[in-house]
C-alpha positions, -999 to +999 in steps of 0.1 A: -657-387+127-685-362+136-690-362+174-723-376+184-727-402+156-726-432+178-746-464+180-772-455+206-766-483+232-774-479+269-776-505+296-764-518+330-759-552+346-749-565+380-734-543+407-726-508+395-725-472+407-749-446+395-722-420+390-688-425+372-658-423+395-678-422+427-696-445+451-681-477+437-696-511+449-675-520+480-643-539+473-643-531+436-620-513+412-635-492+384-623-493+348-635-469+321-636-478+284-644-449+261-643-434+226-624-403+215-604-401+246-627-389+273-651-371+250-672-399+235-695-426+249-681-447+278-688-478+298-677-484+334-668-518+348-664-528+384-637-554+389-628-576+419-591-570+412-571-541+399-573-542+361-535-538+358-526-567+381-509-588+353-483-614+361-467-611+327-468-586+298-452-593+264-453-575+231-451-539+218-480-526+238-461-528+270-459-495+290-425-479+288-404-454+308-373-434+299-350-414+321-345-384+298-323-367+323-295-392+315-294-383+278-263-365+265-262-328+258-265-315+222-254-281+208-284-278+184-321-285+189-321-305+157-294-328+170-313-334+203-324-371+208-358-380+194-379-396+221-412-402+203-429-392+171-453-397+142-464-377+112-482-351+134-458-347+164-421-348+171-409-351+208-373-345+216-353-339+248-326-314+246-299-307+271-275-278+264-246-265+285-237-234+266-254-208+244-265-220+209-237-213+184-263-208+156-298-197+151-326-223+146-356-222+124-383-248+122-400-250+087-419-282+096-443-268+122-449-248+154-425-255+182-433-257+219-403-257+243-410-268+279-381-257+302-374-286+326-343-270+341-322-238+337-328-202+330-316-176+305-328-157+275-344-166+241-336-142+213-358-143+182-372-122+153-396-105+178-371-096+204-359-112+237-379-132+263-364-145+295-371-181+305-369-203+337-378-238+348-415-245+343-419-222+312-437-231+280-421-212+252-443-211+221-426-205+188-446-200+156-435-220+126-407-201+107-394-181+137-357-177+139-344-181+175-315-189+198-313-198+235-287-183+257-289-202+290-271-191+322-253-225+326-270-258+318-306-261+306-329-290+298-358-287+273-387-309+263-394-301+227-428-307+212-433-300+175-467-298+158-454-312+125-472-296+096-496-279+119-499-253+147-508-249+183-540-232+196-556-228+230-585-251+241-621-239+241-630-231+277-667-235+270-690-228+300-660-220+322-654-188+302-623-175+284-603-168+316-604-203+331-571-223+335-552-191+328-561-156+316-547-152+281-535-118+293-508-136+313-490-148+281-458-128+278-444-119+244-408-108+235-395-073+241-370-053+220-349-040+248-312-032+254-302-068+257-319-075+224-300-046+208-267-059+222-274-093+207-282-077+173-249-059+172-227-089+176-200-089+150-192-118+127-210-143+106-243-158+119-256-192+107-292-203+107-300-240+108-334-245+091-352-279+095-375-289+067-389-324+063-363-336+089-334-323+068-311-294+077-301-264+055-275-240+068-277-203+057-249-180+068-252-142+069-224-117+074-245-100+100-271-111+126-304-117+108-323-109+140-321-073+130-357-062+131-363-028+147-400-034+153-430-055+146-468-056+149-495-081+144-513-110+160-487-137+156-458-139+181-439-162+204-454-165+239-443-176+274-465-194+300-452-207+333-469-237+349-472-217+382-497-195+363-520-224+355-551-226+378-564-262+374-601-269+372-611-291+402-642-308+417-644-319+453-670-345+444-657-360+411-623-370+398-620-351+366-604-368+335-569-356+324-584-339+294-597-311+316-561-300+321-555-294+283-532-264+279-525-265+241-543-281+211-527-293+179-545-310+150-537-346+160-527-343+197-531-323+228-507-310+255-520-310+291-504-297+323-508-314+357-503-288+384-510-288+422-547-290+430-568-300+460-578-337+463-615-346+461-631-345+495-664-363+489-662-396+508-673-417+478-653-399+451-621-415+437-590-396+448-566-412+423-567-415+385-592-442+374-582-473+354-591-468+318-587-480+283-575-450+263-580-470+231-581-440+207-551-421+220-514-427+229-505-413+264-472-397+272-463-381+305-431-361+313-425-357+350-412-322+358-413-317+395-429-328+428-444-359+442-460-380+415-487-395+437-501-421+412-468-435+402-440-454+420-403-450+415-408-421+390-383-392+393-382-357+378-369-359+342-385-392+334-411-398+307-436-427+305-453-439+273-486-459+274-495-471+239-532-472+231-549-506+234-544-518+269-558-509+304-536-487+325-539-466+357-524-460+391-496-481+406-503-505+434-490-481+461-515-455+451-545-478+455-544-477+493-553-440+490-581-446+464-608-432+487-588-413+513-557-391+508-533-382+537-525-348+521-550-321+512-536-315+477-514-329+450-478-317+447-468-324+411-460-307+378-461-329+347-467-325+310-490-349+292-491-355+255-521-374+241-518-383+204-546-395+181-521-416+160-496-443+171-462-431+182-428-446+173-400-447+199-368-430+189-337-451+186-318-425+207-336-433+239-330-470+240-301-466+263-321-447+290-352-470+290-362-486+323-371-521+310-386-531+344-413-504+343-438-529+328-434-551+360-443-522+384-480-531+382-476-569+387-496-585+414-478-586+447-453-559+437 
């Protein structure tokens, strides 16, 4: 669909604010319904009750939560439990307790590794790059790589199946908003990389293509390049280097925190930012119908102020088609926050197409999550 080709309707009825997400009629709760995520036309309703105050919720649209930290470890990224996916994106959670015994290569699409826990080194065709908790590691499609953690590590894996990752257009903000591209680190061919190259013995590469694995064994380490040049390479970005866009008078939609773009989904990062200070501005996420996108949030660290009973390492999934928003405990701070700033790091994935839940995560699902919005809870 070409943006801007909408039926030209505009109107207003009853009690309503003049500005979205601010100066609500007293005693009301705002709900946004919009097209194309938060980029198309929208309507704003003012309700007497929280729009998520259901007493029962049955059927496949129910909001879901998974404790990914409870999943078992896996030696290979391709054996890591699949959490969610569709034709355009594959989301897995990978816990490993030792260096990878083989190299990996993704022939299905670009790979994004978000390091939830652990530290160590990633070795690849381009050299070595160190990693720590909070790092995004971008791996172009076809890159051979291996992780060598120092102890245990936990990784959220996001694949752009059949596609690639890019950076969002910063528009009027300029090219250095959110983070300066100069801050992206690329691998180095240092002494540690040379030592890894010189390991003796056979080396196997596990190549994933169309969800199937091929194993190719070499009598040497195929990460034997002595140099490279060009404009395609893995890169590292830590969440601490992201500088969120904020407004003291207006609660910005989550799309403003977009970190990476793919063809049918986006990856956003929630990082600490000041709360809005305008007296009439909302200080919490607004209730909304995200009817065109599926919403996934992985909780990395901090105090998740709009959610209740959510711990680091958990992931929530809100299918498109129903109203969702902050938990009841957050509503008491809708217009006034006790702290000056948020204290949370989280990764959000919004997909344009419906997602399927992986069979591997059924054992770590919190089936009571849907009831956490019920009236009186």
